[in-house]
C-alpha positions in Angstrom: 117.1 57.7 93.9 118.7 55.8 96.8 120.7 57.6 99.5 123.8 56.3 101.1 125.1 57.3 104.5 128.8 57.4 105.0 130.0 57.5 108.6 133.3 58.9 109.8 134.4 58.1 113.3 136.6 60.7 115.0 138.3 60.7 118.3 139.8 64.0 119.6 142.4 63.5 122.4 143.5 66.2 124.9 146.5 65.3 126.9 149.7 66.9 128.3 150.9 67.5 124.7 147.7 69.3 123.6 145.0 68.2 121.2 145.2 65.5 118.5 142.6 64.1 116.1 142.3 60.5 115.0 140.0 59.3 112.3 139.0 55.8 113.3 139.1 53.2 110.6 140.8 50.1 112.0 139.1 47.2 113.8 141.0 47.7 117.1 143.0 50.4 118.8 145.0 50.4 122.0 145.1 53.7 124.0 147.6 54.4 126.7 151.0 55.8 127.8 153.0 53.0 126.1 154.8 54.0 122.9 153.4 50.9 121.2 149.8 52.0 121.6 147.9 53.0 118.4 146.7 56.2 120.2 149.3 57.4 122.7 148.1 59.4 125.7 150.8 61.5 127.2 150.4 61.7 130.9 151.8 60.1 134.1 148.2 59.4 135.3 147.4 57.1 132.4 148.1 53.4 132.4 150.5 51.9 129.8 147.5 50.1 128.2 144.6 52.2 129.5 141.8 51.3 127.1 140.9 49.5 123.9 138.6 50.6 121.1 136.9 47.8 119.2 134.9 48.2 116.0 131.6 46.4 116.3 129.1 45.7 113.4 125.7 47.4 113.8 122.7 45.1 113.9 120.1 45.6 111.1 122.4 47.8 109.1 124.7 46.9 106.2 128.3 48.1 106.2 127.9 50.3 109.3 129.6 49.9 112.6 130.2 51.5 116.0 133.1 51.6 118.4 133.1 50.1 121.9 135.6 51.4 124.4 136.8 48.9 127.0 138.8 49.8 130.1 142.2 48.1 130.0 144.2 46.1 127.4 142.9 43.7 124.7 143.7 40.7 127.1 141.2 42.0 129.7 143.6 43.5 132.2 141.9 46.7 133.6 143.7 50.0 133.9 144.9 51.2 137.3 142.5 54.2 137.5 139.7 53.1 135.2 137.8 55.4 132.8 134.9 57.7 133.2 132.4 58.0 130.3 130.0 60.9 130.4 130.6 61.3 134.1 130.2 57.6 135.1 133.0 55.2 135.9 132.3 52.1 133.8 134.2 49.1 132.4 133.0 49.5 128.8 130.7 51.7 126.7 129.3 51.7 123.2 130.3 55.1 121.9 127.8 57.6 120.6 128.3 61.1 119.1 129.9 63.6 121.5 130.6 61.0 124.3 133.4 62.2 126.6 135.9 59.7 128.0 138.2 60.8 130.9 141.3 58.8 131.5 142.8 60.9 134.2 143.4 64.5 135.3 143.4 66.8 132.2 143.4 63.7 129.9 140.2 63.1 127.9 138.8 62.2 124.6 135.7 63.2 122.8 134.1 60.8 120.2 132.3 62.2 117.1 130.2 60.2 114.7 130.0 62.3 111.5 127.5 61.3 108.9 127.3 62.6 105.3 124.4 61.5 103.2 125.0 61.2 99.5 122.6 60.5 96.7 123.7 57.7 94.6 122.9 57.7 90.9 122.7 60.8 88.8 124.2 64.0 90.1 122.7 67.5 89.7 124.7 69.7 87.5 124.4 72.6 89.9 126.7 70.7 92.3 129.6 71.6 90.1 130.9 75.0 89.2 132.5 74.5 85.9 133.7 77.5 83.9 134.9 76.7 80.4 137.5 79.0 78.9 138.3 79.1 75.3 142.1 79.5 74.9 141.6 82.1 72.2 139.7 84.4 74.6 142.8 85.3 76.6 143.7 88.9 75.5 146.7 89.3 77.7 148.7 86.7 75.8 151.0 87.9 73.1 150.7 86.2 69.8 154.0 85.0 68.4 154.5 85.0 64.6 
């Protein structure tokens, strides 16, 4: 029986408005203070177009991908304050599970790569809890004549 791995990419943002979760599925995301950004960061310390997330295909693996975070907008203009990934100020980073990205004071994101492995083919009947009820077994119902 073959196994299939399904990946879910999750970004949890903490900013001045609290905590928000984003399931990443698109090929590109803009992050920043601008209302037009796909993922809005609410803080005066964040650039209007602070960072860009780009989905990249994984080498040697079918139908799987990873996300690269790049400082600045999609046109290459860097943010005013840069970004810190796992404690290091860097211009870009290929995200791995539990990476922390800091955009400014009290403004951060944590990336999660969640994997669920599923067996393809036949399923085991014990996976399902199915209780069959015969309609005639219900004693509480009154029988109308």
